[in-house]
N, C-alpha and C positions, 0 to 999 in steps of 0.2 A: 562553744564560744568562738566567735569570728575574730581573727586577727586583722584588725582594720589597717594596719600598716602594710600588710602584704596584699590585701584585697584592692587597694587603690589602683595599682598598675593594671590589674585584671579588669577592673571597672572601666578604666580609661581606654584600654584596648577594645573592649566590647562596645563602648560608646562610639569609637572611631569606625569599627567594622560594621556596626548595625545597619547603616544605610546600604552598604553593599550586600550584606546577608539578607536584608529584607526584600531586595529587588530580585535576588536569584530564586527562580521558581524551583521548588522541591519536586523531584520526580514523584509521580503517583505511586501508590503502593502496588507492587506487582508489575511495574514497568520493566520491559525488556528492551534493551538497546540492540541495534543490529539484528533484529528478529528475522527469521527466515524459516520456511518449511517447504519441503518438496513432497508432493503427494503422488504416489505411484499407483498404477493399475494393479489390482489384486491378483489377476491371473498371470500377466506377463512380467510384472515387476518394473516396467518402464515408467519413467517420470512423465506424468500427464500435465501437471500444473505446479508452478513454483510461486510462492508468495514471499516477498522480502520487503523490509521496511527499515527506516532509521529507528523507529520506536514503536512498540506495541504494548497495549494495556488490555487485559481481559475486560470485555464489555459486561455491564451489569445485566443480569438475567441470561447470560450466555453460558450457562453451566454445561459442562461436558464430563467425560469420565476422568481419566488421569490428567487430561489437559483441557483447558477451556475450549469450547467450540467456536465462540464468537470473540473477535478481537477488534478493538479500535486501533487503527494504525496510522502513523504519519510517515509520509515519504514512501507510499506504496509503489511497488513494481510487481506486477502480476505477469507471468509468462506462461503461455501454453506451448505444448510440444507436439511434434509429429510422431509417428510410430518409430522413426529412426532416432528419436530424442534430440532432433535439432529444433531450435526455437521456431515457433510458428507465428504467434501473435503476442504483442506486449501492450499492457495498459499501465500508465503511470498517473498517480494522483497524489496531491499533497496530503489529503486525509481521506480515510475510507474505513468501512466496516467489512471485515472478512469473516466468513463462516467456513472453517476448515473441514467441517463434517460434510456440508453440501458442496464445498469448493466454489462458493459464490462470493461475490464482492459487490458493494454498492457505495455510492457517495452522492450527496447533493451538490458537491462542489465541482470545480474544474478538473479536467482530465485530458490526457492525450492517449491515443492508441495507434499502433502501427503494425504493419506486416511487411517486413523487409523483402520477402520473396517477390511481391508484386507491386511494391511502392505505395500501397494503400496507407493513408494517414487520416485519422479522425481527431477532431478536438470538439469539446463541448462542455456543458455544465450539467451535471447530474447524470449518473449512469447506474445500470444494474447489469452485472455480468452473471449469466446463468451457465455454469460449466456443463451440467448434464445435457442441456440443449445446445451448447456451443453458441449461445446467443448473447449479444451485447445490445442493450436497449439504452438509447440516449434520450434524455429529457428535453434539454434546451440548448439553444445556441450551437447547433450542429454545423460543423464545417468539415467537408470531405475533400481530400486532395488525392488525385490519382496521377501517377507519372504519365507523361505524354506517350511513352513507348507502349503503354497498355491500350491506348485508343488507336485502333488501326483503321485507317480510312481506305475505302476501296476506290479505285480509279473510276471516274465518270464514264458511263456507257455512251458510245457514239452511235 
């Protein structure tokens, strides 16, 4: 039996809160906030690549062992490292698919990439990063910026 006298205030609160609750997106099942993973070289133990993001969700069909192999991430930051474990190359994208087994990442959307050591900066739309080959393939709207100090001119011969 429902006590109608006590349920009226609850119904009124739910009626007032419903527009707010209906607009708030519920996190997907298995969503991890502030996701990050550093992958190390098996022989030396040094960090080779680090993936981090604001949010990650296991991708459908991305089965792995104890941990899913493929993740859909938002707010990606991918960093590669030199042998002395200093940062080498950084890729940032609003949304991306990451395979932690192959250490690859791809996105059809916008991204930026940069290497601070030489001032190289890339922007574009759509990319695939192949870690094993240390290769970045950009699909569209490629823009490359190089610091002027990298371009050395030689004096004209007389």
